[in-house]
N, C-alpha and C positions, 0 to 999 in steps of 0.2 A: 504494500500500500504506500502511496506517495504521501510523504509527511507534509510537504508544502506545494500547493498547486502553482505557486509563483515560480518555483524552480523549473517546473515542467513547461510553463509558457514563456519563460525568459528567452530561450533560443529562438522561438517563433517570433516573438515581438521584436527581437534584435534584427532578425532577417527581414521582417516586415518594414522596419524603419530604415533599413539600408537601401531599399529599392529606390531607384530614380523615378519618382512619380511624374515628373515633367515629361520624360521620354515615354512612359507608359501611356499617359494621357494623349500623347501625339500619335502613338501607334494604334491604340484601340479603335478610334474612329476610322482610320485608314483600313485596317483589317476588316472591320465590320462592313465598310463600303464595298470592299473587294468580294467578300463572301456573299453579300446581298446580291450583287450583280452577277456573280458566277452562277447562282441558283436561279435567278429570275431573268437572265438575259434572253434565253430562248423563247420565253413566253410574253415578254413585253418589249416594246420599242424603248431602248435605253434613253433616247433623247426626248421621249414624250414626257418624262419626269422633269425635264429641264426646258419646258416649252418657252419660258420667258428668256432664257439664255439663248435658245435656238432662234427665237424671233429677233433678238437683239443682234446676233451674229449675221443672220441672213438678210437683214434689212439695211445693212450698211451699204452705202452707195458704191464702194469699190468692190464689194463681194457679190452684190445682187446681179444675177445672170438672167433675170426674167426679161429685162429690157435690152439685152445684148442683141446685136444684129445677127440675122441668120446667115448661113453660108451663101445663099442666093443674093442677099442684099450686099454682102461683101464682094461678090463677084462682079456686081454692077457698079460698085463704088470705086472712086478714084483713091488710091492709097499711095502716099508718098513716104518713102523711107529716107530719113536724113541721117547720115553718118558724119559726125563731127569729132575731130580729134585724132590722136595717133593710133597706129595699128598694132599696139603692143600685143594683144591676144586675139587678133583677127583670124588667125588660123583656127581658133576654136569657135568663135561666134559667126564668122563669115559663111561657112557652109550651111548652118541652120537658117540664116537670114535668106540665103539663096533658095533653099528647098522649101521652107515653111511659108515664106511671104512672096518673094519675087516670082518664083515659078508656079506657085499655087494660085496666085491672083494675077490674071493677065493685065489688069488695069493699074498695076503698081509701078511706080517709078522710083529710081534710086538717085539720090543726090549725095555727093561725097565732098567733104571739105577737110583736108588734112595737111599737116606739115610734112615736108620731105625730111625723113630721118632714116635711121638704119633699119626700121621695121616697115617702111613703105612698100617693099617688095611683096608683102603679104596681101596687098590689095590686088595682086594678079589673079586671085580667085574670082574677081569680078568680071573677068573676060568671058565667063560663062553666064553672066547675068543677062536676062532677056531685055530689060528696059532700063538702061542707064541714061538718066536725063542730063546730069551734069557732074563733072569731076573737076575739082580744083585741088591740086597738090602744090603747095607753095613753099618757098624757102623762107623760113622765119627771119625777120629783120628786127633790129631793136629800134624803138622810138627814141627820139631825144626826150628825156624825161623833164619836161617843164612843169610849172605849177598846175596848169589846166589839165594836162594829161594825167598827172598824179591824182588829181581830184576825181576824174572820171574813170580812168583805167587804173586798176591796182594790180601790182605784181606780188601781192602778199603771199608769201611762202612759195613763190615760183622760182625754180632754179634758173630760168632763162630771162627773167625780168619781163617788161612789157614788150609784146611782139606785134608786128603788123603783117598782114598777109598781102 
């Protein structure tokens, strides 16, 4: 027979007080959420419980696809693709622009404005482009930086300063 019940409960209460309750209170709701949806996911639409969140997400103007034009409308529309800047990674982006836009939509035109640099050869991918409207590859030149140019054109964090095309 136990003489003192306090000696029996002492190790249990010590273990109980040593538990990190903040961590436990964080884990229990997460685990219950996972268990609930693992048992109920086949029978219910998981997003129906979050209809307010779903309506918020799908009613944003940049996500809403209900008003996006159909493929037939795009085939009849005039599409202009304007490429401005250097060709640093054009070997990766150029083929997808050719295939997904320029060859897919016959009314699309390509405009290119780029400085002549060591990566300009990558624009040779455009020789297969169906509708090249304008190409301007220029040699960068420095402006004389007077007060009015500095106010209007800034070369902030530019390694080449203010350039003219």
